[in-house]
C-alpha positions as a Markdown table, in Angstrom:
| # | Residue | x | y | z |
|---|---|---|---|---|
| 1 | Met | -87.7 | -126.2 | 72.9 |
| 2 | Tyr | -86.0 | -129.1 | 74.6 |
| 3 | Phe | -82.3 | -128.7 | 75.2 |
| 4 | Ala | -82.0 | -130.5 | 78.5 |
| 5 | Ser | -80.4 | -133.7 | 77.2 |
| 6 | Asp | -79.9 | -135.7 | 74.0 |
| 7 | Asn | -81.2 | -138.6 | 76.2 |
| 8 | Ala | -84.6 | -137.1 | 76.0 |
| 9 | Gly | -85.0 | -136.9 | 72.2 |
| 10 | Pro | -87.1 | -139.4 | 70.2 |
| 11 | Ala | -85.6 | -142.5 | 68.7 |
| 12 | His | -85.0 | -142.3 | 65.0 |
| 13 | Pro | -87.8 | -143.9 | 62.9 |
| 14 | Ala | -85.4 | -146.3 | 61.3 |
| 15 | Ile | -84.5 | -147.6 | 64.8 |
| 16 | Met | -88.1 | -148.1 | 65.7 |
| 17 | Gln | -88.8 | -149.8 | 62.4 |
| 18 | Ala | -85.9 | -152.2 | 62.9 |
| 19 | Met | -87.2 | -153.2 | 66.3 |
| 20 | Ala | -90.7 | -153.8 | 64.8 |
| 21 | Asp | -89.1 | -155.9 | 62.0 |
| 22 | Ala | -87.2 | -157.9 | 64.6 |
| 23 | Asn | -90.5 | -158.6 | 66.4 |
| 24 | Thr | -91.4 | -161.5 | 64.1 |
| 25 | Gly | -91.2 | -165.2 | 64.9 |
| 26 | Tyr | -88.5 | -166.6 | 67.1 |
| 27 | Ala | -84.8 | -165.9 | 67.6 |
| 28 | Leu | -82.2 | -167.5 | 69.7 |
| 29 | Pro | -81.7 | -165.5 | 73.0 |
| 30 | Tyr | -78.8 | -164.0 | 74.9 |
| 31 | Gly | -77.0 | -162.6 | 71.9 |
| 32 | Ala | -77.1 | -165.8 | 69.8 |
| 33 | Asp | -79.5 | -164.1 | 67.3 |
| 34 | Thr | -78.5 | -163.8 | 63.7 |
| 35 | Ile | -78.9 | -160.0 | 63.8 |
| 36 | Met | -76.1 | -159.9 | 66.4 |
| 37 | Asp | -73.8 | -161.8 | 64.0 |
| 38 | Asp | -74.2 | -159.0 | 61.5 |
| 39 | Val | -73.7 | -156.3 | 64.2 |
| 40 | Arg | -70.4 | -157.9 | 65.3 |
| 41 | Ala | -69.2 | -157.9 | 61.7 |
| 42 | Gln | -70.3 | -154.3 | 61.1 |
| 43 | Ile | -68.6 | -153.0 | 64.2 |
| 44 | Arg | -65.4 | -154.9 | 63.5 |
| 45 | Asp | -65.4 | -153.4 | 60.0 |
| 46 | Thr | -66.3 | -149.9 | 61.2 |
| 47 | Phe | -63.5 | -149.9 | 63.8 |
| 48 | Glu | -61.0 | -151.8 | 61.5 |
| 49 | Ala | -60.6 | -154.3 | 64.2 |
| 50 | Pro | -61.3 | -157.8 | 62.9 |
| 51 | Asn | -60.5 | -159.6 | 66.1 |
| 52 | Ala | -62.4 | -157.3 | 68.5 |
| 53 | Ala | -64.9 | -158.8 | 70.9 |
| 54 | Val | -68.2 | -157.0 | 70.6 |
| 55 | Tyr | -71.1 | -157.0 | 73.1 |
| 56 | Leu | -74.3 | -155.0 | 73.6 |
| 57 | Val | -75.9 | -153.7 | 76.8 |
| 58 | Ala | -78.8 | -151.3 | 77.3 |
| 59 | Thr | -77.3 | -148.5 | 79.3 |
| 60 | Gly | -74.2 | -146.4 | 79.3 |
| 61 | Thr | -73.6 | -147.1 | 83.0 |
| 62 | Ala | -73.6 | -150.8 | 82.3 |
| 63 | Ala | -71.2 | -150.4 | 79.4 |
| 64 | Asn | -68.7 | -148.2 | 81.3 |
| 65 | Ser | -68.9 | -150.1 | 84.6 |
| 66 | Leu | -68.6 | -153.6 | 83.1 |
| 67 | Ala | -65.8 | -152.5 | 80.8 |
| 68 | Leu | -63.8 | -151.0 | 83.6 |
| 69 | Ser | -64.4 | -154.1 | 85.8 |
| 70 | Cys | -62.6 | -156.2 | 83.1 |
| 71 | Val | -59.5 | -154.1 | 83.2 |
| 72 | Cys | -59.4 | -153.1 | 86.9 |
| 73 | Gln | -58.7 | -155.1 | 90.1 |
| 74 | Pro | -60.6 | -154.3 | 93.3 |
| 75 | Phe | -57.4 | -153.0 | 94.9 |
| 76 | Glu | -56.6 | -150.6 | 92.0 |
| 77 | Thr | -57.7 | -147.1 | 91.2 |
| 78 | Ile | -59.2 | -145.7 | 88.0 |
| 79 | Phe | -57.8 | -142.4 | 86.7 |
| 80 | Cys | -60.4 | -139.9 | 85.3 |
| 81 | Ser | -61.2 | -136.2 | 85.2 |
| 82 | Pro | -63.1 | -134.6 | 88.1 |
| 83 | Val | -66.2 | -134.2 | 85.9 |
| 84 | Ala | -66.1 | -137.6 | 84.2 |
| 85 | His | -69.5 | -139.3 | 83.9 |
| 86 | Ile | -68.1 | -142.3 | 85.8 |
| 87 | His | -67.4 | -140.0 | 88.7 |
| 88 | Glu | -70.4 | -137.6 | 88.7 |
| 89 | Asp | -73.3 | -139.5 | 87.3 |
| 90 | Glu | -73.1 | -143.3 | 87.8 |
| 91 | Cys | -73.8 | -143.7 | 91.6 |
| 92 | Asn | -70.5 | -145.5 | 92.2 |
| 93 | Ala | -71.4 | -148.2 | 89.7 |
| 94 | Pro | -67.8 | -148.5 | 88.4 |
| 95 | Glu | -66.6 | -149.0 | 92.0 |
| 96 | Phe | -69.5 | -151.5 | 92.6 |
| 97 | Phe | -68.9 | -153.6 | 89.5 |
| 98 | Ser | -65.1 | -153.6 | 89.9 |
| 99 | Gly | -65.5 | -154.9 | 93.4 |
| 100 | Gly | -64.3 | -151.8 | 95.2 |
| 101 | Ala | -61.8 | -150.1 | 93.0 |
| 102 | Lys | -61.6 | -146.3 | 93.8 |
| 103 | Leu | -61.4 | -143.3 | 91.4 |
| 104 | Thr | -58.5 | -140.9 | 91.4 |
| 105 | Leu | -59.4 | -137.5 | 89.9 |
| 106 | Val | -56.9 | -136.0 | 87.5 |
| 107 | Gly | -56.5 | -132.2 | 87.1 |
| 108 | Gln | -59.1 | -129.5 | 87.6 |
| 109 | Gly | -61.1 | -129.4 | 84.4 |
| 110 | Asp | -63.0 | -131.6 | 82.0 |
| 111 | Lys | -59.9 | -132.6 | 80.0 |
| 112 | Met | -56.9 | -134.4 | 81.4 |
| 113 | Thr | -53.5 | -133.5 | 80.1 |
| 114 | Pro | -50.4 | -135.8 | 79.8 |
| 115 | Gln | -48.8 | -133.8 | 82.6 |
| 116 | Thr | -51.6 | -134.0 | 85.1 |
| 117 | Leu | -52.2 | -137.6 | 84.3 |
| 118 | Arg | -48.5 | -138.5 | 84.7 |
| 119 | Thr | -48.4 | -136.7 | 88.0 |
| 120 | Ala | -51.6 | -138.5 | 89.3 |
| 121 | Ile | -50.3 | -141.9 | 88.3 |
| 122 | Ala | -46.8 | -141.3 | 89.7 |
| 123 | Asn | -48.3 | -140.3 | 93.0 |
| 124 | Glu | -49.9 | -143.7 | 93.5 |
| 125 | Glu | -48.2 | -146.9 | 94.7 |
| 126 | Thr | -46.2 | -144.8 | 97.2 |
| 127 | Arg | -47.6 | -146.5 | 100.4 |
| 128 | Gly | -47.1 | -150.2 | 99.7 |
| 129 | Val | -50.1 | -152.3 | 100.7 |
| 130 | His | -51.7 | -149.3 | 102.4 |
| 131 | Gly | -52.7 | -147.5 | 99.2 |
| 132 | Pro | -54.4 | -148.4 | 95.9 |
| 133 | Lys | -52.5 | -149.9 | 93.0 |
| 134 | Arg | -52.4 | -148.1 | 89.7 |
| 135 | Gly | -55.3 | -149.1 | 87.4 |
| 136 | Pro | -56.9 | -148.0 | 84.1 |
| 137 | Val | -57.2 | -144.6 | 82.7 |
| 138 | Ser | -60.8 | -143.6 | 81.7 |
| 139 | Ile | -61.3 | -140.9 | 79.1 |
| 140 | Thr | -64.7 | -139.3 | 78.3 |
| 141 | Gln | -65.2 | -138.4 | 74.7 |
| 142 | Leu | -67.0 | -135.9 | 74.4 |
| 143 | Thr | -66.2 | -134.6 | 77.8 |
| 144 | Glu | -69.0 | -133.6 | 80.2 |
| 145 | Arg | -68.4 | -130.0 | 79.2 |
| 146 | Gly | -68.8 | -130.6 | 75.5 |
| 147 | Ser | -65.1 | -130.6 | 74.6 |
| 148 | Ala | -63.5 | -133.1 | 72.3 |
| 149 | Tyr | -60.0 | -134.5 | 72.8 |
| 150 | Ser | -58.1 | -134.3 | 69.5 |
| 151 | Val | -56.6 | -137.6 | 68.1 |
| 152 | Gln | -53.2 | -136.3 | 69.2 |
| 153 | Glu | -54.4 | -135.5 | 72.7 |
| 154 | Leu | -55.9 | -139.0 | 73.0 |
| 155 | Thr | -52.6 | -140.5 | 71.7 |
| 156 | Asp | -50.6 | -138.5 | 74.2 |
| 157 | Leu | -52.8 | -139.6 | 77.1 |
| 158 | Cys | -52.6 | -143.2 | 76.0 |
| 159 | Ala | -48.9 | -143.0 | 75.8 |
| 160 | Val | -48.7 | -141.9 | 79.4 |
| 161 | Ala | -50.9 | -144.7 | 80.5 |
| 162 | Lys | -48.9 | -147.3 | 78.5 |
| 163 | Gly | -45.7 | -145.9 | 80.0 |
| 164 | Phe | -47.0 | -147.2 | 83.3 |
| 165 | Gly | -48.3 | -150.4 | 81.8 |
| 166 | Leu | -52.0 | -149.3 | 82.3 |
| 167 | Pro | -55.0 | -150.0 | 80.0 |
| 168 | Val | -57.2 | -147.2 | 78.6 |
| 169 | His | -61.0 | -147.1 | 78.6 |
| 170 | Leu | -62.9 | -144.6 | 76.4 |
| 171 | Asp | -66.4 | -143.6 | 77.5 |
| 172 | Gly | -68.0 | -142.9 | 74.1 |
| 173 | Ala | -71.5 | -142.1 | 75.1 |
| 174 | Arg | -71.3 | -139.2 | 72.5 |
| 175 | Phe | -68.7 | -141.1 | 70.4 |
| 176 | Gly | -70.4 | -140.1 | 67.1 |
| 177 | Asn | -70.6 | -136.4 | 68.0 |
| 178 | Ala | -66.9 | -136.3 | 68.9 |
| 179 | Met | -65.8 | -138.2 | 65.8 |
| 180 | Met | -67.8 | -136.1 | 63.4 |
| 181 | Ala | -66.5 | -132.9 | 65.1 |
| 182 | Leu | -62.9 | -134.1 | 64.7 |
| 183 | Gly | -63.3 | -135.6 | 61.2 |
| 184 | Cys | -61.4 | -138.7 | 62.0 |
| 185 | Thr | -62.2 | -142.5 | 61.8 |
| 186 | Pro | -63.4 | -144.7 | 64.7 |
| 187 | Ala | -60.1 | -146.6 | 64.6 |
| 188 | Glu | -58.1 | -143.3 | 64.8 |
| 189 | Met | -60.1 | -142.3 | 67.9 |
| 190 | Thr | -59.6 | -145.6 | 69.6 |
| 191 | Trp | -57.2 | -148.4 | 69.2 |
| 192 | Lys | -54.8 | -146.6 | 66.9 |
| 193 | Ala | -54.4 | -144.0 | 69.6 |
| 194 | Gly | -53.9 | -146.6 | 72.2 |
| 195 | Val | -57.4 | -147.3 | 73.6 |
| 196 | Asp | -58.0 | -150.8 | 74.8 |
| 197 | Val | -61.8 | -150.8 | 75.4 |
| 198 | Val | -64.5 | -148.4 | 74.3 |
| 199 | Ser | -68.2 | -147.9 | 75.1 |
| 200 | Phe | -69.7 | -147.0 | 71.8 |
| 201 | Gly | -72.9 | -145.0 | 72.5 |
| 202 | Gly | -76.2 | -145.3 | 70.8 |
| 203 | Thr | -78.8 | -144.1 | 73.2 |
| 204 | Lys | -78.0 | -140.4 | 73.1 |
| 205 | Asn | -77.8 | -140.5 | 69.3 |
| 206 | Gly | -81.2 | -141.8 | 68.2 |
| 207 | Cys | -81.5 | -145.3 | 69.7 |
| 208 | Val | -84.1 | -146.5 | 72.2 |
| 209 | Gly | -81.4 | -147.9 | 74.5 |
| 210 | Val | -78.3 | -149.7 | 73.4 |
| 211 | Glu | -74.6 | -149.3 | 73.8 |
| 212 | Ala | -71.8 | -151.4 | 72.3 |
| 213 | Leu | -68.9 | -152.6 | 74.3 |
| 214 | Ile | -65.8 | -153.2 | 72.2 |
| 215 | Leu | -62.8 | -155.0 | 73.6 |
| 216 | Phe | -59.8 | -154.7 | 71.3 |
| 217 | Asp | -58.1 | -157.5 | 73.2 |
| 218 | Pro | -60.4 | -160.6 | 72.6 |
| 219 | Asp | -58.7 | -162.4 | 75.5 |
| 220 | Lys | -61.0 | -160.3 | 77.8 |
| 221 | Ala | -64.1 | -161.6 | 76.1 |
| 222 | Met | -65.1 | -164.4 | 78.4 |
| 223 | Glu | -64.5 | -162.3 | 81.5 |
| 224 | Phe | -66.9 | -159.7 | 80.1 |
| 225 | Glu | -69.5 | -162.3 | 79.3 |
| 226 | Leu | -69.4 | -163.6 | 82.9 |
| 227 | Arg | -69.4 | -160.1 | 84.4 |
| 228 | Arg | -72.3 | -159.1 | 82.2 |
| 229 | Lys | -74.4 | -162.1 | 83.3 |
| 230 | Arg | -73.4 | -161.8 | 86.9 |
| 231 | Gly | -74.3 | -158.1 | 86.8 |
| 232 | Ala | -77.8 | -158.8 | 85.4 |
| 233 | His | -77.2 | -157.1 | 82.1 |
| 234 | Leu | -77.5 | -160.0 | 79.7 |
| 235 | Phe | -80.8 | -159.6 | 77.8 |
| 236 | Ser | -82.8 | -162.7 | 77.1 |
| 237 | Lys | -84.6 | -161.1 | 74.1 |
| 238 | His | -81.3 | -159.7 | 72.9 |
| 239 | Arg | -82.5 | -159.3 | 69.3 |
| 240 | Tyr | -84.1 | -156.0 | 70.2 |
| 241 | Leu | -80.7 | -154.7 | 71.2 |
| 242 | Ser | -79.2 | -156.2 | 68.1 |
| 243 | Ala | -81.9 | -154.7 | 65.8 |
| 244 | Gln | -81.2 | -151.2 | 67.2 |
| 245 | Met | -77.5 | -151.4 | 66.7 |
| 246 | Gln | -77.8 | -153.0 | 63.2 |
| 247 | Ser | -80.1 | -150.1 | 62.1 |
| 248 | Tyr | -77.8 | -147.6 | 63.8 |
| 249 | Leu | -74.8 | -148.8 | 61.8 |
| 250 | Ala | -76.7 | -149.3 | 58.5 |
| 251 | Asp | -76.1 | -146.6 | 55.9 |
| 252 | Asp | -74.0 | -144.7 | 58.6 |
| 253 | Leu | -77.1 | -143.6 | 60.4 |
| 254 | Trp | -75.1 | -143.0 | 63.6 |
| 255 | Gln | -72.8 | -140.6 | 61.7 |
| 256 | Lys | -75.8 | -138.8 | 60.1 |
| 257 | Asn | -77.5 | -138.4 | 63.4 |
| 258 | Ala | -74.4 | -137.1 | 65.1 |
| 259 | Ser | -73.7 | -134.7 | 62.3 |
| 260 | Gln | -77.2 | -133.3 | 62.5 |
| 261 | Ala | -77.0 | -132.9 | 66.2 |
| 262 | Asn | -73.7 | -131.0 | 65.8 |
| 263 | Ala | -75.2 | -128.9 | 63.1 |
| 264 | Asn | -78.2 | -128.1 | 65.2 |
| 265 | Cys | -75.8 | -127.0 | 68.0 |
| 266 | Ala | -73.8 | -124.9 | 65.6 |
| 267 | Arg | -77.0 | -123.1 | 64.5 |
| 268 | Leu | -77.8 | -122.4 | 68.2 |
| 269 | Val | -74.3 | -121.2 | 68.9 |
| 270 | Ala | -74.3 | -118.9 | 65.9 |
| 271 | Gly | -77.6 | -117.3 | 67.1 |
| 272 | Leu | -76.4 | -116.9 | 70.7 |
| 273 | Arg | -73.0 | -115.4 | 69.6 |
| 274 | Asp | -74.9 | -112.6 | 67.9 |
| 275 | Thr | -76.6 | -111.8 | 71.2 |
| 276 | Glu | -74.6 | -109.3 | 73.3 |
| 277 | Thr | -75.8 | -110.6 | 76.6 |
| 278 | Val | -74.5 | -114.2 | 76.1 |
| 279 | Ser | -71.1 | -115.4 | 77.1 |
| 280 | Phe | -69.7 | -118.9 | 76.6 |
| 281 | Met | -68.0 | -120.8 | 79.4 |
| 282 | His | -66.5 | -123.4 | 77.1 |
| 283 | Glu | -65.9 | -123.3 | 73.4 |
| 284 | Pro | -68.6 | -125.6 | 71.9 |
| 285 | Gln | -67.2 | -128.3 | 69.7 |
| 286 | Ala | -70.1 | -130.7 | 69.1 |
| 287 | Asn | -73.6 | -130.8 | 70.4 |
| 288 | Met | -73.3 | -129.3 | 74.0 |
| 289 | Ile | -73.1 | -125.7 | 75.1 |
| 290 | Phe | -72.3 | -124.1 | 78.4 |
| 291 | Cys | -73.2 | -120.4 | 78.3 |
| 292 | Ser | -74.5 | -117.6 | 80.6 |
| 293 | Phe | -77.2 | -115.0 | 80.0 |
| 294 | Pro | -79.3 | -112.7 | 82.2 |
| 295 | Arg | -81.9 | -114.1 | 84.6 |
| 296 | Ala | -84.6 | -112.2 | 82.7 |
| 297 | Ala | -83.9 | -114.2 | 79.6 |
| 298 | His | -84.0 | -117.5 | 81.6 |
| 299 | Gln | -87.4 | -116.5 | 83.0 |
| 300 | Arg | -88.7 | -115.7 | 79.5 |
| 301 | Leu | -87.5 | -119.1 | 78.3 |
| 302 | His | -89.1 | -121.0 | 81.1 |
| 303 | Asp | -92.3 | -119.1 | 80.8 |
| 304 | Ala | -92.4 | -120.1 | 77.2 |
| 305 | Gly | -91.8 | -123.8 | 78.1 |
| 306 | Ala | -88.1 | -124.1 | 77.2 |
| 307 | Met | -86.5 | -127.1 | 78.9 |
| 308 | Tyr | -82.8 | -127.0 | 79.8 |
| 309 | Tyr | -80.6 | -127.0 | 82.9 |
| 310 | Val | -79.8 | -123.8 | 84.7 |
| 311 | Trp | -76.3 | -124.9 | 85.7 |
| 312 | Ser | -75.6 | -122.2 | 88.2 |
| 313 | Gly | -77.8 | -119.7 | 90.1 |
| 314 | Thr | -81.6 | -119.8 | 90.4 |
| 315 | Leu | -84.5 | -118.4 | 88.4 |
| 316 | Glu | -85.8 | -116.6 | 91.4 |
| 317 | Gly | -84.0 | -113.4 | 92.3 |
| 318 | Asp | -84.3 | -109.6 | 92.4 |
| 319 | Asp | -81.7 | -108.8 | 89.8 |
| 320 | Pro | -83.0 | -109.5 | 86.3 |
| 321 | Asn | -79.5 | -108.8 | 84.9 |
| 322 | Glu | -77.7 | -111.4 | 87.0 |
| 323 | Met | -75.9 | -113.8 | 84.7 |
| 324 | Leu | -76.9 | -117.5 | 85.1 |
| 325 | Glu | -75.1 | -120.3 | 83.5 |
| 326 | Ala | -77.0 | -122.8 | 81.3 |
| 327 | Arg | -76.3 | -126.2 | 79.8 |
| 328 | Leu | -77.9 | -126.7 | 76.4 |
| 329 | Val | -77.7 | -130.0 | 74.5 |
| 330 | Cys | -78.9 | -130.5 | 71.0 |
| 331 | Asp | -80.1 | -133.9 | 69.6 |
| 332 | Trp | -80.6 | -134.9 | 66.0 |
| 333 | Ser | -84.3 | -134.1 | 66.0 |
| 334 | Ile | -84.6 | -130.5 | 67.2 |
| 335 | Ser | -85.9 | -128.3 | 64.4 |
| 336 | Asp | -84.4 | -125.0 | 63.1 |
| 337 | Ala | -87.7 | -123.2 | 64.0 |
| 338 | Leu | -87.4 | -124.2 | 67.7 |
| 339 | Ile | -83.7 | -123.3 | 67.8 |
| 340 | Asp | -84.5 | -119.9 | 66.3 |
| 341 | Gln | -87.4 | -119.4 | 68.7 |
| 342 | Phe | -85.1 | -120.1 | 71.7 |
| 343 | Val | -82.6 | -117.5 | 70.4 |
| 344 | Asp | -85.3 | -115.0 | 69.9 |
| 345 | Leu | -86.4 | -115.4 | 73.5 |
| 346 | Val | -82.9 | -115.0 | 74.8 |
| 347 | Arg | -82.8 | -111.7 | 72.9 |
| 348 | Gly | -86.1 | -110.6 | 74.3 |
| 349 | Asn | -88.0 | -110.9 | 71.0 |
| 350 | Thr | -91.5 | -112.2 | 71.5 |
| 351 | Pro | -94.1 | -113.2 | 68.9 |
């Protein structure tokens, strides 16, 4: 019963097989392998962006930080939500790779609105050389609370950014989960809405470790290549990144994995909704849940070996009925039986 993170799930067998298949003979290094040629073509086709520059890195932090460094000067600020991954979980890597740019937090929740974004942007550049200059807007899709921006919401945020002449970055670590939840196309969720650069995640959705960086403005390509090399994220044996992404894209595996993860989450949500002691902190939209239930249920789950994050409160305490918040994340591989077992334990049913 592992619901701590979709990072912790197994790689899909097709991905593993692709890496094994690539492990034959010799291939040109540093992204010059023939598999990468196919990956570029597939991603350009998938995103309806024939001129896009496409690169691979091994981690989401590298994808986000290197992408932002290409569209942000050291004296600028990046606008993002207070719970954006680039703010809470990347150890100041965006600031480091951009050479010192700061982050400006927008609003109070996980989703920015056009109004809060416009206010935050307008409040900058009010102190001349003494304050940061306006820089890119970074949107997390899914958000760190499991919410999905609709295509219209993305379009509206991008319109605000463009009104100030600012580029837009999309952190798509859970890109597939968001897209399948919305029922839109990759193009509709990115450049058609106004996004300039996107981190297209694979690691959380069945890959071993690969993220695609897509620059819809190919004029930024050489800068990214230089920053990737200088930042120590250019793989010599690049074919193993290429093989993962090629398999991930083949036969829409990335969409199938994301749909399965979302379906697994929907099953878990349905079971928890039928449990009187469970309340939801955010409306689940894809593969992530924030909910609360009594300490006694948390203790039963942990005694049975369930793995997830207790988001607020502690397992230790005198009141078994105190409500503690949990974060639950479903990956593509979790079984119906384990989902049902988790729900039974929340309800107090034991074998």
